[in-house]
N, C-alpha and C positions, 0 to 999 in steps of 0.2 A: 473835744479835739485832743488826740494823743500828741504829747509833746516829745517824749523820749522814753527809753527803757530806764526804769527806776532801779531795779535790781534783779538778780538771778538767784534762785534758791537751790541749794544742794543739800539734801538730807544725808547726814553722815552717821556712821556707826560709832566712831570715836572722835569726839570734837577736838581734843588736843592733837591727835595724830594728823587730822586734816588741817588744822591751823599751822602746825609745823611744816606740812607739805607745801601749802600755798604760800606761806610767808618765808619759809627757809629756802625751798628749792625754786619757787617761781617768783619770788621777790614782791609778793603782794604785801600790803601794809594793813595791819589790824587797826580798825578805827573805833570799834565799840563792841561791848558784850552786853547781853541781857538774859534774864530768865523769863520765860513765857509760861503763864499759868492763869487759870481762871475762866470765867464764863465768856469773856470777850474773845480769847483765842479759840476756845471750843466752838464758838459761833462762826469764826472765820474758817477754820479747817474742817468742820463737820465731824469732829471726834470728841469723845467724852474723856474726862480725867486727864487732860493734857498737862504735861510737865515737860518743858523743853528748854535747852540752853542754845543760844545763838551767838555767833561771832560774825561781825561784818568786816569784810576785807575789801580793799580796792587795789587795782593795778597801779604801778607808778605814775601812769598818765592820768589817773583819776577814774571817775565813774563811767559806767554803772558799777555799783558795788555788787559783791557776791555775798549772799547770806548763807553761812554754814550753820545748819540747824540739826541739832541732835535731840531726838525725842527720848526722854527717860520713860515716858508713859503716854499713850500706849506705844510700845515698840513696833516698828514696821518690819517687813520681811525683805530680804535681799532676793531679787529676781534676776537670776543669771542671764536671762535673755535681754535684759536692759543694757548689758555690756556689748551687745551686737549692734553694729552700725546700721543695720536694716530694720531694727525693731521700731514699730510705730510710736511716735511721740517725740518729745524733746530728746535729742540723741547726743549732741556734743556742744561744747562751747569753744569757740576759736579765740586764741590769744594772739594779737599782733605783736611780733617781736623783731628785733634786730639781732643778728648772730645766731640764727637757728641751729647751725651745725654745732656750735659750742654749747648751746643750751641742751640740745639733744644728747651730747656726750656727757654733760653733767648729770642729766636725768638717768642715763644708762648706768653711769658709775654709782649712782645712788640706789640702784636696784629697781628703778621704775620700769614697769612693763611698757615697752614701746611696740606699737602694732606693726609698723613697717619701717622703711627707710624714708628719708626726705624725697619728695617727688615734686617736680615742677609741672604745673598745669600747662598743657599744650596751649599756645596762644590761639589756635584755631578753635579750641573748645570753649574757652571763656577768656575774654579780654577784659582785665580789670583796670579801672581808672588809675589805681595806685601803681600799676606796672605788672611785671611778670610775678606770678605767685608760686612760692615753694611752700609745701606744707608737710606736716608730720602728725600722726595721731599717736596718743599714748593714754594711759589710764591713771586716774587719781587713786588714792588708797581704797576707795569704795567702788571702783570699777566704772566711774564716770569717764566717758571719753572726752579728752581735751585735745585741741588742735593747736599746734604752733603754726602761724602763718607769717611768712616774710615776703615782702614785696621789694622788687628791684627794678 
């Protein structure tokens, strides 16, 4: 029986850059660091000669945690199509916020690429239990789509 989401993994090119982005701009808290190497991790991910560093972060309200993982070996490829909202697979992570407009302005001032402007979902399209939803998409430093979601 599935009980909850444990964590979300994001593979990053520059671990410290991503930690700074998520903790500095988005107010996540770093909770742990580790180095991953050896037969156990190779068996898990299906790759040989794995050497990777990971930082676990959580949002101010708590879990699930995000696992920022940087492979030293073998290094992966950046696939530009993964930054498109319609590419098949896991495509974005939504962050529930208060003060979406101020957060968006802070991100823009920091040079973060914002995909559009805040949009309120028409009530006749989707009616959320938490109320009217306003959202905004933007990119993290590795092109991962993030969403700010505010309910009123």
